[in-house]
N, C-alpha and C positions, 0 to 999 in steps of 0.2 A: 802327581804323582799316583802310578797304579799301587795300590794297597799291598800286592804280594809280586812286585817285580823284581828286577835285577838285585837292588839292596837286601830283599828279603831273602833272596836264594842265597847271598853272601852270608848273611847271619846265621843262616841254619846249617851252612856248610859244614859237615862231620858231627851233625847232632841232630838227625832227623827224627820228628816226633816229638823232640821235648818241647821246644818254644812254643809249637803250634798248639799242644795241648795245655800249656799254660796259658795261652791266648783265650782259648777255648773257655777255660775256667773263669778268666776274669771277664769275658765277656757274658757269660751266664750270669755270675754275680752283680755284674752293673745292670743286665736286663731285669733281675729279681729286684734290685734295689729300687729301680726307675719306676716300674710299673707294678702298681699295688695287687693287681690281678694274677700276677705271677706267684706261683706257689713255690719258694726256695725249696721246702723240704719234699718236692716232685720234681726234681730236675732230671730228665732224661737224656740221653745221647745214642745215635746208633748210626752205624757207617758199614759200607762195603767196600772190601781191598784196602786202599789207604785208608779210607776213612774208617774200616773196621779197626785197624791198627790204631786209629787216634781214639776211637770209642774205648779202647782197652787202657790207653795212656790215661784217658782223662777218669774212669774210673778207679783205675788201680792208684794213680797218683794225684788224683783230686776228688777221692770219696766224700770231702767234706761238701763238695758243691755236686756233682752227679750222683744219684741215688740209684739210678738203674740204668744199664746199657745194653744194647744188643750189637753185637760184632759179626758181621758176615764175610767169609772167605780173606781172613785176615793174614796178615805177616806176624807172626809172635818172636820169632828170632831173625834178626836182620840178616844174618850169614847164611839163612836159607832162601832167600830171594835171589832174583837175576842180578847177577853180579855186574851187569851193564850199568843197570839203574842204581843199584846201591853204591857201587864204587864211583860213579859220578857225584854223588852226593854226600858221601861219605869217607872218601879216600880208600885206601888199602885198610883190610881187617887187620893186618900185622901193626900197620902205623896207627891204627885208631881203635885200640882193643877198648878202650874206656867209652867211647861213642857208640860203638856197635853194641857193648853191653847194656848202657844206660837207654840206648834207643828202641832196645827190644823190649816190647810188653812183658814178656814172660818172666825178666828179670825182677818186675814189680808186681807179679801176681799175687805174692803173700801179704799185699796191703789190700786186699780187695774186701770192701764194708758193705756194698749194696747189692743189689741184683743184676745178675749177669746172664744174659743167653747167647750161647755162641753156636754159630752155623756154618757149615763148610759142606761142600760137595767132595764125594772121595775121588771122584776123576779129575779135580781141579789140575790143569796142566800150567796155569799161571803161578798161582801160590798154592804150592803142594799140600797137601791133606796134612803131611808130616808136622807142618805149623800148628794144626788144629790138635792133634795128639800130644805133641809137645806140652802145650798150654793146659790140656786137660791133666796130664799127670804131674804138672807143677802145681796146678789147683787143688788137685787131690794131696799131694805131699804136704800143702800147707793148711789142708783141713778146711777149705773153702767150699761153700755151697754154692752151685751154680745149676743152671739149666743149659743143656746142650741138644742140637738136631742135626743129624749126618743125612746128607742126601746123597744115597748110592748111585754110583755113576754118572754124576752130574758134575758139569765143570764149572769154571771160575764164575758163570752166570745164573747157574743152579737153576736152569730151564727146560732142561730135556726132561722129555716124559710127560703122559698125560697128568694134570692137575698140579704138577708141581709148584708153579707159581702162585697160585691160589692157596693152595696148602700153606705155603711158605709165609706168605702175607697175612694169613689167619692166625697161623702161630705166633707170629710178631704182634699182631693186634691183642690176643690173648694174654700173650705176657706182659703188653704195656697196660692192659685194662687191670690185671692183677696186681702189678706192682707200683702203678702210679695212680 
């Protein structure tokens, strides 16, 4: 069987992000239990785009496992992403209000316990910058401390303009070193 084939897609239908984050937390816990050289108190996760959304779900909903996360170019509210993709896996928003709510990382932002760095390009035409601002406002509302980096006039890949990629990777490296 393919680990995440047709059966998996059927299981996650109408609940994008939830079961996957639970799986990531279970896998990280099992790895820490299996290998003595893994320090469970310093587990981190990072991702870009859908992986950024996953990283947010993991640190918000599984803060007991993940102590640090970096999320880049992420979806924070499911209704703000491309409806062709979302509706294929989530159904219509009016027919799945609970799924869209629970599957949106912004819903769980108040549960942040660890270290979070969020990054986004202001000219992202795939996952609009509005996702970034919405999450920032929710984290502030909940008095959560976090780090953030906006990249002016960069798109979803955050690679335009001289030195952008190197600067971004160095920022990520410094965050990992400081927090893990």
